[in-house]
Steps between C-alpha positions, in 0.01 A plus 500: 500500500648224711421138421534208738469150357439181692391142454788331325629161602572144399229295335484175309417494133127512451451695820381852566626818661348841557716809484389828648626854460407796715540854370555797726589864461354686203287210387311724259805455277447125479233492229626163391658234719661182389761231531823425323738213556864426445647153487872438547693603192195642330358844444214637703170418334143617531256265672169679556348840559171650611361847450350619824230719351316230307666171593625435148781245496779378281711183521799356328399204287679237706296574814157551345248264655731426793561839664241751613578857595257701708498838663362614833465874469374547855823357634727618216605145438542267206505122512629238264351154536724248330362154428646197323850625563785353299874505539513771234310733735794502740622857529517806714166676463488878514200716568484815290278800443470769240317831489387459140191297426633283218559135587848498354723194510816708475688510828655833410158663497423421862567764761519326834644169610484298817753255630481155354349193653644162406278229357661160470315214331648158554461252219 
């Protein structure tokens, strides 16, 4: 599975951005798609995930109510709408996919990774 992320950029605090990720190749192995992020000097952390079969989602606590993940199975895409962005959301965001159906937050349990897209929130 190949993943191509897009949509990062520079935004002011309080603003919004929408990230997109397109999956190609053996997309049947991407039962779950999601996003991780990594800020400078910090470890990669889970952001959100969606299970393609039933649309079930999971979010890290700090983004609940602000971020919305959604899947487009017809286009093999996943989107992350980020509202009310803060400086703490600044990071490189990575699209990921896994063949298992559990919405795990553990980066080591994900099978496929795309290149990162940089999100910078100015305070």
